[in-house]
Chimera marker file (.cmm) of the C-alpha trace (Angstrom):
<marker_set name="trace">
<marker id="1" x="11.367" y="107.069" z="187.370" r="1" g="1" b="0" radius="0.5"/>
<marker id="2" x="13.613" y="107.448" z="190.350" r="1" g="1" b="0" radius="0.5"/>
<marker id="3" x="17.239" y="106.484" z="190.093" r="1" g="1" b="0" radius="0.5"/>
<marker id="4" x="19.317" y="106.192" z="193.214" r="1" g="1" b="0" radius="0.5"/>
<marker id="5" x="23.013" y="105.678" z="193.405" r="1" g="1" b="0" radius="0.5"/>
<marker id="6" x="23.988" y="102.691" z="195.537" r="1" g="1" b="0" radius="0.5"/>
<marker id="7" x="25.894" y="103.515" z="198.674" r="1" g="1" b="0" radius="0.5"/>
<marker id="8" x="28.028" y="100.392" z="198.531" r="1" g="1" b="0" radius="0.5"/>
<marker id="9" x="29.640" y="98.512" z="195.695" r="1" g="1" b="0" radius="0.5"/>
<marker id="10" x="27.577" y="95.548" z="194.705" r="1" g="1" b="0" radius="0.5"/>
<marker id="11" x="29.333" y="92.279" z="193.927" r="1" g="1" b="0" radius="0.5"/>
<marker id="12" x="27.380" y="90.099" z="191.583" r="1" g="1" b="0" radius="0.5"/>
<marker id="13" x="28.315" y="86.489" z="191.097" r="1" g="1" b="0" radius="0.5"/>
<marker id="14" x="26.848" y="84.575" z="188.170" r="1" g="1" b="0" radius="0.5"/>
<marker id="15" x="27.456" y="81.092" z="186.915" r="1" g="1" b="0" radius="0.5"/>
<marker id="16" x="28.144" y="81.046" z="183.225" r="1" g="1" b="0" radius="0.5"/>
<marker id="17" x="28.444" y="78.080" z="180.951" r="1" g="1" b="0" radius="0.5"/>
<marker id="18" x="30.545" y="78.448" z="177.842" r="1" g="1" b="0" radius="0.5"/>
<marker id="19" x="30.187" y="75.992" z="175.036" r="1" g="1" b="0" radius="0.5"/>
<marker id="20" x="32.732" y="75.801" z="172.247" r="1" g="1" b="0" radius="0.5"/>
<marker id="21" x="31.805" y="74.471" z="168.852" r="1" g="1" b="0" radius="0.5"/>
<marker id="22" x="33.917" y="71.578" z="167.714" r="1" g="1" b="0" radius="0.5"/>
<marker id="23" x="34.838" y="72.002" z="164.073" r="1" g="1" b="0" radius="0.5"/>
<marker id="24" x="34.834" y="69.055" z="161.716" r="1" g="1" b="0" radius="0.5"/>
<marker id="25" x="38.196" y="67.400" z="161.370" r="1" g="1" b="0" radius="0.5"/>
<marker id="26" x="40.252" y="68.729" z="158.466" r="1" g="1" b="0" radius="0.5"/>
<marker id="27" x="40.942" y="66.283" z="155.686" r="1" g="1" b="0" radius="0.5"/>
<marker id="28" x="44.616" y="65.778" z="154.916" r="1" g="1" b="0" radius="0.5"/>
<marker id="29" x="45.777" y="67.582" z="151.747" r="1" g="1" b="0" radius="0.5"/>
<marker id="30" x="46.114" y="65.644" z="148.524" r="1" g="1" b="0" radius="0.5"/>
<marker id="31" x="49.444" y="64.584" z="147.034" r="1" g="1" b="0" radius="0.5"/>
<marker id="32" x="51.533" y="67.132" z="145.187" r="1" g="1" b="0" radius="0.5"/>
<marker id="33" x="52.343" y="65.785" z="141.719" r="1" g="1" b="0" radius="0.5"/>
<marker id="34" x="54.938" y="67.576" z="139.570" r="1" g="1" b="0" radius="0.5"/>
<marker id="35" x="55.471" y="66.434" z="136.003" r="1" g="1" b="0" radius="0.5"/>
<marker id="36" x="57.950" y="67.841" z="133.513" r="1" g="1" b="0" radius="0.5"/>
<marker id="37" x="57.060" y="68.289" z="129.876" r="1" g="1" b="0" radius="0.5"/>
<marker id="38" x="59.194" y="69.439" z="126.967" r="1" g="1" b="0" radius="0.5"/>
<marker id="39" x="59.180" y="73.062" z="125.933" r="1" g="1" b="0" radius="0.5"/>
<marker id="40" x="56.162" y="73.850" z="123.805" r="1" g="1" b="0" radius="0.5"/>
<marker id="41" x="56.912" y="76.068" z="120.833" r="1" g="1" b="0" radius="0.5"/>
<marker id="42" x="53.792" y="77.433" z="119.177" r="1" g="1" b="0" radius="0.5"/>
<marker id="43" x="53.852" y="77.397" z="115.384" r="1" g="1" b="0" radius="0.5"/>
<marker id="44" x="55.298" y="80.445" z="113.706" r="1" g="1" b="0" radius="0.5"/>
<marker id="45" x="52.693" y="83.107" z="113.125" r="1" g="1" b="0" radius="0.5"/>
<marker id="46" x="51.929" y="84.094" z="109.544" r="1" g="1" b="0" radius="0.5"/>
<marker id="47" x="53.479" y="87.382" z="108.435" r="1" g="1" b="0" radius="0.5"/>
<marker id="48" x="51.439" y="90.489" z="108.928" r="1" g="1" b="0" radius="0.5"/>
<marker id="49" x="50.708" y="92.224" z="105.650" r="1" g="1" b="0" radius="0.5"/>
<marker id="50" x="49.820" y="95.875" z="105.936" r="1" g="1" b="0" radius="0.5"/>
<marker id="51" x="48.643" y="97.530" z="102.772" r="1" g="1" b="0" radius="0.5"/>
<marker id="52" x="48.542" y="101.290" z="102.804" r="1" g="1" b="0" radius="0.5"/>
<marker id="53" x="47.133" y="102.855" z="99.649" r="1" g="1" b="0" radius="0.5"/>
<marker id="54" x="49.304" y="105.662" z="98.297" r="1" g="1" b="0" radius="0.5"/>
<marker id="55" x="48.079" y="109.141" z="98.912" r="1" g="1" b="0" radius="0.5"/>
<marker id="56" x="46.443" y="110.755" z="95.954" r="1" g="1" b="0" radius="0.5"/>
<marker id="57" x="48.672" y="113.510" z="94.673" r="1" g="1" b="0" radius="0.5"/>
<marker id="58" x="46.392" y="115.987" z="93.063" r="1" g="1" b="0" radius="0.5"/>
<marker id="59" x="47.432" y="119.473" z="92.181" r="1" g="1" b="0" radius="0.5"/>
<marker id="60" x="45.533" y="122.064" z="94.125" r="1" g="1" b="0" radius="0.5"/>
<marker id="61" x="43.153" y="124.217" z="92.211" r="1" g="1" b="0" radius="0.5"/>
<marker id="62" x="44.828" y="127.406" z="91.017" r="1" g="1" b="0" radius="0.5"/>
<marker id="63" x="44.232" y="130.392" z="93.169" r="1" g="1" b="0" radius="0.5"/>
<marker id="64" x="42.705" y="133.128" z="91.034" r="1" g="1" b="0" radius="0.5"/>
<marker id="65" x="42.772" y="136.615" z="92.440" r="1" g="1" b="0" radius="0.5"/>
<marker id="66" x="40.972" y="139.239" z="90.383" r="1" g="1" b="0" radius="0.5"/>
<marker id="67" x="40.391" y="142.912" z="90.830" r="1" g="1" b="0" radius="0.5"/>
<marker id="68" x="36.907" y="144.230" z="90.938" r="1" g="1" b="0" radius="0.5"/>
<marker id="69" x="35.983" y="145.468" z="87.463" r="1" g="1" b="0" radius="0.5"/>
<marker id="70" x="35.690" y="149.216" z="87.095" r="1" g="1" b="0" radius="0.5"/>
<marker id="71" x="32.322" y="150.832" z="87.381" r="1" g="1" b="0" radius="0.5"/>
<marker id="72" x="30.715" y="151.339" z="83.971" r="1" g="1" b="0" radius="0.5"/>
<marker id="73" x="30.247" y="154.981" z="82.976" r="1" g="1" b="0" radius="0.5"/>
<marker id="74" x="26.944" y="156.497" z="83.769" r="1" g="1" b="0" radius="0.5"/>
<marker id="75" x="24.483" y="156.527" z="80.933" r="1" g="1" b="0" radius="0.5"/>
<marker id="76" x="24.094" y="159.986" z="79.487" r="1" g="1" b="0" radius="0.5"/>
<marker id="77" x="20.453" y="160.602" z="78.862" r="1" g="1" b="0" radius="0.5"/>
<marker id="78" x="19.278" y="161.911" z="75.536" r="1" g="1" b="0" radius="0.5"/>
<marker id="79" x="19.126" y="165.635" z="75.407" r="1" g="1" b="0" radius="0.5"/>
<marker id="80" x="17.328" y="167.595" z="72.694" r="1" g="1" b="0" radius="0.5"/>
<marker id="81" x="18.560" y="170.990" z="71.830" r="1" g="1" b="0" radius="0.5"/>
<marker id="82" x="16.324" y="173.037" z="69.603" r="1" g="1" b="0" radius="0.5"/>
<marker id="83" x="17.790" y="176.004" z="67.828" r="1" g="1" b="0" radius="0.5"/>
<marker id="84" x="15.530" y="178.463" z="66.150" r="1" g="1" b="0" radius="0.5"/>
<marker id="85" x="16.842" y="180.140" z="63.080" r="1" g="1" b="0" radius="0.5"/>
<marker id="86" x="15.582" y="183.612" z="62.523" r="1" g="1" b="0" radius="0.5"/>
<link id1="1" id2="2" r="1" g="1" b="0" radius="0.2"/>
<link id1="2" id2="3" r="1" g="1" b="0" radius="0.2"/>
<link id1="3" id2="4" r="1" g="1" b="0" radius="0.2"/>
<link id1="4" id2="5" r="1" g="1" b="0" radius="0.2"/>
<link id1="5" id2="6" r="1" g="1" b="0" radius="0.2"/>
<link id1="6" id2="7" r="1" g="1" b="0" radius="0.2"/>
<link id1="7" id2="8" r="1" g="1" b="0" radius="0.2"/>
<link id1="8" id2="9" r="1" g="1" b="0" radius="0.2"/>
<link id1="9" id2="10" r="1" g="1" b="0" radius="0.2"/>
<link id1="10" id2="11" r="1" g="1" b="0" radius="0.2"/>
<link id1="11" id2="12" r="1" g="1" b="0" radius="0.2"/>
<link id1="12" id2="13" r="1" g="1" b="0" radius="0.2"/>
<link id1="13" id2="14" r="1" g="1" b="0" radius="0.2"/>
<link id1="14" id2="15" r="1" g="1" b="0" radius="0.2"/>
<link id1="15" id2="16" r="1" g="1" b="0" radius="0.2"/>
<link id1="16" id2="17" r="1" g="1" b="0" radius="0.2"/>
<link id1="17" id2="18" r="1" g="1" b="0" radius="0.2"/>
<link id1="18" id2="19" r="1" g="1" b="0" radius="0.2"/>
<link id1="19" id2="20" r="1" g="1" b="0" radius="0.2"/>
<link id1="20" id2="21" r="1" g="1" b="0" radius="0.2"/>
<link id1="21" id2="22" r="1" g="1" b="0" radius="0.2"/>
<link id1="22" id2="23" r="1" g="1" b="0" radius="0.2"/>
<link id1="23" id2="24" r="1" g="1" b="0" radius="0.2"/>
<link id1="24" id2="25" r="1" g="1" b="0" radius="0.2"/>
<link id1="25" id2="26" r="1" g="1" b="0" radius="0.2"/>
<link id1="26" id2="27" r="1" g="1" b="0" radius="0.2"/>
<link id1="27" id2="28" r="1" g="1" b="0" radius="0.2"/>
<link id1="28" id2="29" r="1" g="1" b="0" radius="0.2"/>
<link id1="29" id2="30" r="1" g="1" b="0" radius="0.2"/>
<link id1="30" id2="31" r="1" g="1" b="0" radius="0.2"/>
<link id1="31" id2="32" r="1" g="1" b="0" radius="0.2"/>
<link id1="32" id2="33" r="1" g="1" b="0" radius="0.2"/>
<link id1="33" id2="34" r="1" g="1" b="0" radius="0.2"/>
<link id1="34" id2="35" r="1" g="1" b="0" radius="0.2"/>
<link id1="35" id2="36" r="1" g="1" b="0" radius="0.2"/>
<link id1="36" id2="37" r="1" g="1" b="0" radius="0.2"/>
<link id1="37" id2="38" r="1" g="1" b="0" radius="0.2"/>
<link id1="38" id2="39" r="1" g="1" b="0" radius="0.2"/>
<link id1="39" id2="40" r="1" g="1" b="0" radius="0.2"/>
<link id1="40" id2="41" r="1" g="1" b="0" radius="0.2"/>
<link id1="41" id2="42" r="1" g="1" b="0" radius="0.2"/>
<link id1="42" id2="43" r="1" g="1" b="0" radius="0.2"/>
<link id1="43" id2="44" r="1" g="1" b="0" radius="0.2"/>
<link id1="44" id2="45" r="1" g="1" b="0" radius="0.2"/>
<link id1="45" id2="46" r="1" g="1" b="0" radius="0.2"/>
<link id1="46" id2="47" r="1" g="1" b="0" radius="0.2"/>
<link id1="47" id2="48" r="1" g="1" b="0" radius="0.2"/>
<link id1="48" id2="49" r="1" g="1" b="0" radius="0.2"/>
<link id1="49" id2="50" r="1" g="1" b="0" radius="0.2"/>
<link id1="50" id2="51" r="1" g="1" b="0" radius="0.2"/>
<link id1="51" id2="52" r="1" g="1" b="0" radius="0.2"/>
<link id1="52" id2="53" r="1" g="1" b="0" radius="0.2"/>
<link id1="53" id2="54" r="1" g="1" b="0" radius="0.2"/>
<link id1="54" id2="55" r="1" g="1" b="0" radius="0.2"/>
<link id1="55" id2="56" r="1" g="1" b="0" radius="0.2"/>
<link id1="56" id2="57" r="1" g="1" b="0" radius="0.2"/>
<link id1="57" id2="58" r="1" g="1" b="0" radius="0.2"/>
<link id1="58" id2="59" r="1" g="1" b="0" radius="0.2"/>
<link id1="59" id2="60" r="1" g="1" b="0" radius="0.2"/>
<link id1="60" id2="61" r="1" g="1" b="0" radius="0.2"/>
<link id1="61" id2="62" r="1" g="1" b="0" radius="0.2"/>
<link id1="62" id2="63" r="1" g="1" b="0" radius="0.2"/>
<link id1="63" id2="64" r="1" g="1" b="0" radius="0.2"/>
<link id1="64" id2="65" r="1" g="1" b="0" radius="0.2"/>
<link id1="65" id2="66" r="1" g="1" b="0" radius="0.2"/>
<link id1="66" id2="67" r="1" g="1" b="0" radius="0.2"/>
<link id1="67" id2="68" r="1" g="1" b="0" radius="0.2"/>
<link id1="68" id2="69" r="1" g="1" b="0" radius="0.2"/>
<link id1="69" id2="70" r="1" g="1" b="0" radius="0.2"/>
<link id1="70" id2="71" r="1" g="1" b="0" radius="0.2"/>
<link id1="71" id2="72" r="1" g="1" b="0" radius="0.2"/>
<link id1="72" id2="73" r="1" g="1" b="0" radius="0.2"/>
<link id1="73" id2="74" r="1" g="1" b="0" radius="0.2"/>
<link id1="74" id2="75" r="1" g="1" b="0" radius="0.2"/>
<link id1="75" id2="76" r="1" g="1" b="0" radius="0.2"/>
<link id1="76" id2="77" r="1" g="1" b="0" radius="0.2"/>
<link id1="77" id2="78" r="1" g="1" b="0" radius="0.2"/>
<link id1="78" id2="79" r="1" g="1" b="0" radius="0.2"/>
<link id1="79" id2="80" r="1" g="1" b="0" radius="0.2"/>
<link id1="80" id2="81" r="1" g="1" b="0" radius="0.2"/>
<link id1="81" id2="82" r="1" g="1" b="0" radius="0.2"/>
<link id1="82" id2="83" r="1" g="1" b="0" radius="0.2"/>
<link id1="83" id2="84" r="1" g="1" b="0" radius="0.2"/>
<link id1="84" id2="85" r="1" g="1" b="0" radius="0.2"/>
<link id1="85" id2="86" r="1" g="1" b="0" radius="0.2"/>
</marker_set>
């Protein structure tokens, strides 16, 4: 491919046809109708009843702190002593 730069400016004349789309005609807006009505008051709501059960008041279990019992004395084994009478 050989690309050469032109020595002179080239003027190019083209005939173009431009077509514009014609949108459909817009329909006129409808009438604006404003009517006044009396104030509407909704019926009074029923009262809200909230039932909270009372907390159970129970006495805590007593805290018992005990010392470790003492160690039992060691068992003394049976010992036989034989005395000879002369």
